C-alpha positions in Angstrom: -7.3 -18.8 0.5 -5.6 -15.9 -0.7 -4.3 -12.3 -0.6 -5.1 -12.2 -4.4 -8.6 -13.0 -5.5 -11.3 -11.2 -7.3 -15.0 -10.5 -6.8 -17.3 -12.5 -4.5 -14.7 -13.7 -2.0 -15.4 -14.6 1.6 -13.1 -13.4 4.4 -11.1 -15.0 7.1 -11.5 -16.6 10.1 -11.0 -17.5 13.8 -11.3 -21.0 15.2 -15.0 -20.7 15.2 -17.0 -19.7 12.2 -16.8 -16.0 11.4 -19.9 -13.7 11.4 -20.5 -10.7 9.2 -19.5 -7.3 10.6 -22.4 -4.9 11.3 -23.2 -1.8 9.4 -21.9 0.6 12.1 -18.6 -1.3 12.4 -18.2 -1.3 8.6 -18.9 2.4 8.3 -16.6 3.2 11.1 -13.9 1.0 9.5 -14.3 3.0 6.2 -13.8 6.2 8.1 -10.7 4.8 9.8 -9.4 3.5 6.4 -9.7 7.0 4.9 -7.8 8.5 7.8 -5.1 5.9 7.4 -4.3 7.1 3.9 -2.9 10.3 5.4 -1.9 9.1 8.8 1.6 8.8 10.3 3.4 5.5 9.8 2.6 4.2 13.4 -1.1 4.8 12.8 -0.9 3.1 9.4 0.7 0.0 11.0 -2.1 -0.1 13.6 -4.6 0.3 10.8 -3.2 -2.7 8.9 -3.3 -4.8 12.0 -6.9 -3.7 12.7 -8.0 -4.5 9.1 -6.4 -7.9 9.4 -8.3 -8.6 12.6 -11.5 -7.3 11.1 -11.1 -9.5 8.1 -10.9 -12.5 10.4 -14.5 -11.8 11.3 -15.9 -10.6 8.0 -17.0 -13.3 5.4 -18.5 -10.5 3.2 -15.2 -9.6 1.6 -15.9 -5.8 2.2 -12.8 -5.2 4.3 -10.7 -6.2 1.3 -11.7 -3.0 -0.3 -10.3 -0.8 2.4 -6.9 0.9 2.2 -4.2 0.0 4.7 -0.6 1.1 5.4 1.0 -2.1 4.1 -0.8 -2.0 0.7 -2.1 -5.6 1.1 -5.8 -6.7 0.9 -7.0 -9.5 3.1 -8.9 -12.3 1.3 -10.1 -15.8 1.9 -12.4 -18.1 0.1 -13.4 -19.7 3.4 -15.6 -18.1 6.0 -13.5 -19.5 8.8 -9.9 -20.7 9.0 -8.4 -22.4 12.1 -5.3 -20.9 13.6 -2.2 -22.9 13.8 1.0 -22.5 15.9 4.3 -24.3 16.5 2.5 -27.0 18.5 -0.4 -27.7 16.1 1.0 -26.9 12.6 1.9 -29.8 10.2 3.0 -29.8 6.6 2.7 -33.1 4.8 4.6 -34.1 1.6 3.2 -37.1 -0.2 2.1 -38.4 -3.6 4.7 -39.6 -6.1 7.7 -39.6 -3.7 9.8 -42.3 -2.1 10.0 -40.6 1.3 6.7 -39.1 2.4 7.3 -36.7 5.2 5.5 -34.6 7.8 7.1 -31.4 8.9 6.5 -29.4 12.1 7.0 -25.7 12.1 10.3 -26.2 14.1 11.4 -28.7 11.4 10.9 -26.1 8.7 12.7 -23.5 10.7 15.7 -25.8 11.2 16.2 -26.1 7.4 18.4 -23.6 5.5 16.5 -20.4 4.9 16.5 -18.3 1.8 15.5 -14.6 1.8 14.4 -12.7 -1.3 12.9 -9.3 -1.9 10.4 -8.9 -4.8 7.3 -6.9 -5.7 4.0 -8.6 -4.8 1.5 -8.3 -7.7 -2.2 -9.1 -7.3 -4.1 -10.1 -10.5 -6.8 -7.6 -9.4 -4.2 -4.7 -9.9 -2.6 -3.8 -6.6 1.1 -4.1 -6.1 3.3 -4.0 -2.9 6.9 -3.2 -3.9 10.1 -4.6 -2.4 8.5 -7.2 -0.1 10.9 -9.5 1.8 10.0 -13.2 2.1 12.0 -15.8 3.8 11.7 -19.6 4.0 12.8 -22.9 2.6 13.2 -23.4 -1.1 10.5 -25.8 -2.3 13.1 -27.6 -4.4 14.9 -28.6 -1.2 11.8 -30.2 0.3 11.1 -32.0 -3.0 14.7 -33.3 -3.1 14.4 -34.6 0.4 11.2 -36.5 -0.5 12.9 -38.1 -3.5 10.4 -37.3 -6.3 9.7 -40.3 -8.6 10.5 -40.1 -12.3 6.8 -40.2 -13.3 6.1 -36.9 -11.4 5.1 -33.9 -13.5 3.4 -31.5 -11.1 2.6 -30.4 -7.6 -0.8 -29.9 -5.9 -0.9 -27.7 -2.8 -3.6 -27.8 -0.2 -4.4 -25.5 2.7 -5.8 -25.8 6.2 -8.7 -23.5 5.4 -10.1 -26.7 3.9 -11.0 -25.0 0.6 -8.1 -23.5 -1.3 -5.8 -25.4 -3.6 -3.0 -24.5 -6.0 -0.7 -26.1 -8.6 2.7 -25.8 -10.2 4.5 -27.9 -12.8 7.5 -29.7 -11.3 9.8 -27.4 -13.3 8.1 -24.4 -11.9 8.2 -25.8 -8.3 12.0 -26.3 -8.6 12.7 -22.7 -9.4 15.0 -20.9 -6.9 12.4 -18.2 -6.4 9.7 -20.5 -5.1 9.6 -20.8 -1.3 7.7 -22.5 1.5 7.6 -19.2 3.3 7.8 -18.7 7.1 8.5 -15.0 7.2 7.3 -11.9 5.4 8.4 -8.3 5.8 11.1 -9.5 8.2 8.7 -11.0 10.7 7.0 -14.3 11.2 4.0 -14.8 9.0 0.8 -13.7 10.7 -2.5 -15.5 10.4 -4.0 -12.9 8.0 -1.1 -13.3 5.7 -1.4 -17.1 5.6 0.8 -18.0 8.6 2.4 -19.8 10.0 3.4 -21.2 6.6 2.5 -20.2 3.1 3.7 -20.8 -0.5 5.5 -18.0 -2.2 5.9 -18.0 -6.0 7.8 -14.8 -6.7 7.4 -14.5 -10.5 3.6 -15.3 -10.6 0.5 -13.4 -9.6 -0.2 -13.7 -5.9 -3.1 -16.1 -6.1 -0.4 -18.8 -6.8 1.2 -18.1 -3.3 -1.3 -20.2 -1.4 -2.0 -19.1 2.2 -2.2 -21.5 5.2 -0.2 -24.2 3.4 -0.7 -27.7 4.8 -0.1 -30.2 2.0 2.4 -30.7 -0.9 1.3 -33.6 -3.1 3.5 -34.7 -6.1 1.3 -35.7 -9.0 1.6 -37.0 -12.6 -0.2 -34.0 -14.1 -1.2 -30.5 -13.3 -4.5 -30.3 -11.4 -5.9 -26.8 -11.6 -6.3 -25.0 -8.3 -9.3 -23.2 -6.8 -9.2 -20.0 -8.9 -7.9 -21.8 -12.0 -11.1 -23.9 -12.0 -12.9 -20.5 -12.1 -11.1 -19.1 -15.1 -7.7 -17.9 -13.9 -4.6 -19.0 -15.8 -2.8 -22.0 -14.6 0.5 -20.5 -15.6 0.2 -17.1 -13.9 3.4 -15.3 -14.9 3.1 -11.6 -13.9 2.8 -9.6 -17.1 2.3 -12.6 -19.4 -1.0 -14.1 -18.2 -4.6 -13.4 -17.3 -4.9 -10.7 -20.0 -2.8 -8.2 -18.0 0.3 -6.2 -18.9 1.9 -5.6 -15.5 5.6 -5.3 -15.2 7.2 -8.6 -14.2 8.1 -9.0 -10.5 11.5 -10.5 -11.0 
């Protein structure tokens, strides 16, 4: 998955399986990254787009170390992630609900949208301040599905085929948890988890699963991908993972 993972990750993804970038390309990218630190804003925006595209073809994780104008790093735990669009994207809601549902991208866009602006904090240390996200409150989707009384948690799956995440039901119903369709006032691009991702504003960014494809209501918390590898299940910024960052909300 995600924009927020530690060592040893693999990078993203076109429809076919990605291949490692060559040494010359990587060294050239390093030089371009250094130039981007002092470049004018138009060049920085171009650099960010370039790094996102390079990450699509780089399962080594090295491009995640490079600077870019937007401050984000591009991560994935899968070496290849299919691209989805309005025609092919689907989000399923199932598990302990009375009304299982499948949403298209147009279905999600037709629901009331919520916009919020928060800092994005990665557990590895970087932060992108004042980042706008927009989408459907997860609580609205859960209410429409009619969650059963025995439900206690949510499990999220992603169309990279690998990444998973979790929230308690109480966490999922917070007003600052979105099924996000837009980021930085534009539609979510593939490198940022588009066309739809989870956004959990008060938690470290690994909770905000990219390429969201499934919302399953469960009777207990089932740890997600990085939580099975030692990250905290409750990932409040500044109160978890042994860090002391300022809260994001």
